[in-house]
VOPAGU-2260 file (C-alpha; in pm, 1 decimal, decimal comma):
REM VOPAGU-2260
SITE   aa  ch    i         X         Y         Z
SITE  MET   A    0       0,0       0,0       0,0
SITE  LYS   A    1     131,6     339,3     -97,0
SITE  ALA   A    2      48,3     599,8     165,9
SITE  ASN   A    3      82,6     968,8     237,7
SITE  TYR   A    4     122,7    1105,0     588,4
SITE  LEU   A    5     -36,7    1436,9     680,1
SITE  CYS   A    6     -24,7    1685,6     964,4
SITE  PRO   A    7    -361,8    1666,0    1146,2
SITE  ASN   A    8    -357,4    2046,1    1185,4
SITE  CYS   A    9    -260,7    2192,2     846,3
SITE  ARG   A   10    -278,5    1871,6     636,3
SITE  THR   A   11      67,6    1928,5     489,0
SITE  TYR   A   12     235,0    1615,9     352,0
SITE  LEU   A   13     494,6    1500,4     604,3
SITE  ASN   A   14     652,9    1219,3     405,1
SITE  VAL   A   15     926,4    1231,2     145,5
SITE  GLY   A   16    1018,7     898,0      -6,7
SITE  GLU   A   17    1027,1     634,4     267,0
SITE  ARG   A   18    1049,1     883,2     557,2
SITE  ILE   A   19     811,1    1092,8     768,3
SITE  ILE   A   20     963,4    1424,2     876,1
SITE  VAL   A   21     880,2    1593,9    1208,0
SITE  SER   A   22    1034,2    1878,0    1405,5
SITE  ALA   A   23    1143,6    1775,9    1754,0
SITE  GLU   A   24    1271,1    1924,9    2077,1
SITE  ASN   A   25    1439,3    1744,6    2366,7
SITE  LYS   A   26    1393,2    1827,9    2735,5
SITE  GLU   A   27    1696,6    2063,1    2726,9
SITE  GLY   A   28    1531,0    2271,7    2453,4
SITE  GLN   A   29    1761,9    2151,4    2175,5
SITE  LYS   A   30    1573,9    2129,8    1844,2
SITE  GLY   A   31    1618,8    1896,9    1549,5
SITE  ILE   A   32    1452,2    1699,0    1274,4
SITE  LEU   A   33    1349,1    1334,2    1308,0
SITE  LEU   A   34    1292,8    1100,1    1016,6
SITE  PHE   A   35    1061,6     805,0    1083,7
SITE  SER   A   36     998,3     510,3     853,5
SITE  ILE   A   37     666,5     516,4     665,7
SITE  HIS   A   38     629,8     144,8     747,7
SITE  LEU   A   39     426,4      99,8    1066,3
SITE  GLY   A   40     617,4    -115,0    1312,8
SITE  ASP   A   41     960,0      -8,1    1180,5
SITE  TYR   A   42    1111,5     195,8    1463,1
SITE  GLU   A   43    1432,9     314,3    1301,2
SITE  ILE   A   44    1466,2     689,6    1359,7
SITE  LEU   A   45    1718,2     899,7    1170,4
SITE  LYS   A   46    1849,0    1216,8    1332,5
SITE  HIS   A   47    2158,3    1433,2    1333,4
SITE  PRO   A   48    2424,9    1277,8    1558,0
SITE  TYR   A   49    2451,5    1599,8    1762,2
SITE  PHE   A   50    2078,7    1608,6    1835,8
SITE  ASP   A   51    2094,1    1439,5    2174,6
SITE  LEU   A   52    1801,3    1218,8    2270,7
SITE  LYS   A   53    1808,9     989,2    2571,9
SITE  LYS   A   54    1616,9     665,0    2609,0
SITE  ASN   A   55    1282,6     718,1    2790,0
SITE  GLU   A   56    1299,8    1096,3    2734,9
SITE  ILE   A   57     973,1    1259,1    2627,6
SITE  ILE   A   58    1027,6    1438,8    2298,1
SITE  GLN   A   59     809,7    1730,9    2189,2
SITE  MET   A   60     713,3    1688,3    1822,9
SITE  SER   A   61     548,9    1928,7    1582,6
SITE  CYS   A   62     471,5    1977,3    1216,9
SITE  PRO   A   63     771,0    2119,5    1028,1
SITE  CYS   A   64     534,3    2344,1     826,5
SITE  CYS   A   65     271,3    2489,3    1062,5
SITE  HIS   A   66     482,1    2427,0    1376,5
SITE  LYS   A   67     177,5    2311,0    1573,7
SITE  SER   A   68     221,8    2026,1    1817,3
SITE  LEU   A   69     132,7    1676,2    1701,4
SITE  LYS   A   70      48,9    1578,6    2060,9
SITE  ASP   A   71    -287,7    1413,7    2117,3
SITE  THR   A   72    -363,8    1460,7    2486,6
SITE  LYS   A   73    -714,4    1315,7    2444,4
SITE  VAL   A   74    -551,9     971,5    2450,6
SITE  HIS   A   75    -242,8    1031,8    2669,7
SITE  GLN   A   76      13,5    1305,8    2730,3
SITE  ASN   A   77     285,0    1091,0    2564,1
SITE  ILE   A   78      88,3    1019,0    2245,0
SITE  TYR   A   79     127,7    1201,8    1912,4
SITE  LYS   A   80     -92,4    1184,8    1603,0
SITE  ILE   A   81     -54,4    1210,5    1227,7
SITE  ILE   A   82    -292,6    1109,3     947,5
SITE  MET   A   83    -216,9     831,8     699,6
SITE  GLN   A   84    -397,5     846,6     366,0
SITE  ASP   A   85    -386,8     533,4     149,2
SITE  ASP   A   86    -393,7     517,8    -230,5
SITE  GLU   A   87    -776,2     505,6    -223,3
SITE  ASP   A   88    -793,0     823,8      -7,3
SITE  GLN   A   89    -903,5     625,1     301,3
SITE  GLU   A   90    -770,8     803,8     611,6
SITE  TYR   A   91    -629,9     644,1     924,9
SITE  GLU   A   92    -525,4     808,7    1248,8
SITE  ILE   A   93    -172,6     704,9    1336,8
SITE  LEU   A   94     -96,0     745,8    1706,1
SITE  PHE   A   95     255,1     689,0    1836,7
SITE  SER   A   96     456,9     732,4    2153,1
SITE  GLY   A   97     665,5    1044,5    2202,8
SITE  VAL   A   98     892,7     865,9    2450,5
SITE  TYR   A   99    1229,9     803,3    2285,6
SITE  GLY   A  100    1291,4     430,1    2263,0
SITE  GLU   A  101     929,8     328,1    2319,6
SITE  ARG   A  102     799,2     111,0    2037,6
SITE  CYS   A  103     430,9     181,1    2026,8
SITE  THR   A  104     205,1     270,8    1730,4
SITE  TYR   A  105    -169,6     249,3    1672,3
SITE  GLU   A  106    -353,4     260,3    1341,0
SITE  ILE   A  107    -719,9     359,5    1380,0
SITE  CYS   A  108    -988,5     352,5    1113,3
SITE  ASP   A  109   -1364,5     300,0    1135,6
SITE  GLY   A  110   -1346,1     222,3    1508,2
SITE  LYS   A  111   -1086,6     -52,0    1458,2
SITE  VAL   A  112    -747,4     -33,3    1626,8
SITE  ARG   A  113    -437,1    -212,8    1506,0
SITE  SER   A  114    -135,5    -190,6    1735,2
SITE  TYR   A  115     235,5    -226,7    1660,2
SITE  GLY   A  116     542,4    -249,8    1880,0
SITE  GLU   A  117     649,5    -422,8    2197,3
SITE  HIS   A  118     528,2    -135,7    2419,0
SITE  ALA   A  119     181,6    -101,0    2259,9
SITE  SER   A  120       4,6    -243,8    2564,5
SITE  LYS   A  121     127,6      50,5    2775,7
SITE  TYR   A  122    -130,3     289,2    2624,3
SITE  LEU   A  123    -377,8      38,2    2488,6
SITE  ASN   A  124    -703,7     168,4    2630,8
SITE  PHE   A  125    -948,3      81,8    2355,3
SITE  ASN   A  126   -1214,0     321,6    2490,1
SITE  ASN   A  127    -984,3     623,1    2443,9
SITE  LEU   A  128    -844,2     500,7    2114,6
SITE  ILE   A  129   -1181,5     420,8    1959,1
SITE  GLN   A  130   -1327,6     754,8    2068,1
SITE  MET   A  131   -1054,4     921,9    1860,0
SITE  SER   A  132   -1166,6     767,1    1532,6
């Protein structure tokens, strides 16, 4: 499936090639760019080697175009959201952890939740996740 990833605020395309691009800030206020894989469940993150992120650190992430936060506090304070649009224009909410090193992603469409990652059970409250769709 070929997909596009969009900012939920301004609907700008966030993916280029095989990567999703977000602006990020660590707890010390240092800013950088993160590149995530477009493949759900692939947790490789590319970043500049001088952009210091520590395991279990909460990262603030925002759209690189409108600069609005991607945080979705309706689910949990550590969860961020983008929109995935498939080649038939079906849209899915993609929720993911903002804790560096946590492997946790949810794909939500039509009230159905698909989870990815070894830490997915940490936030898996189907009532909150289904209410988001």
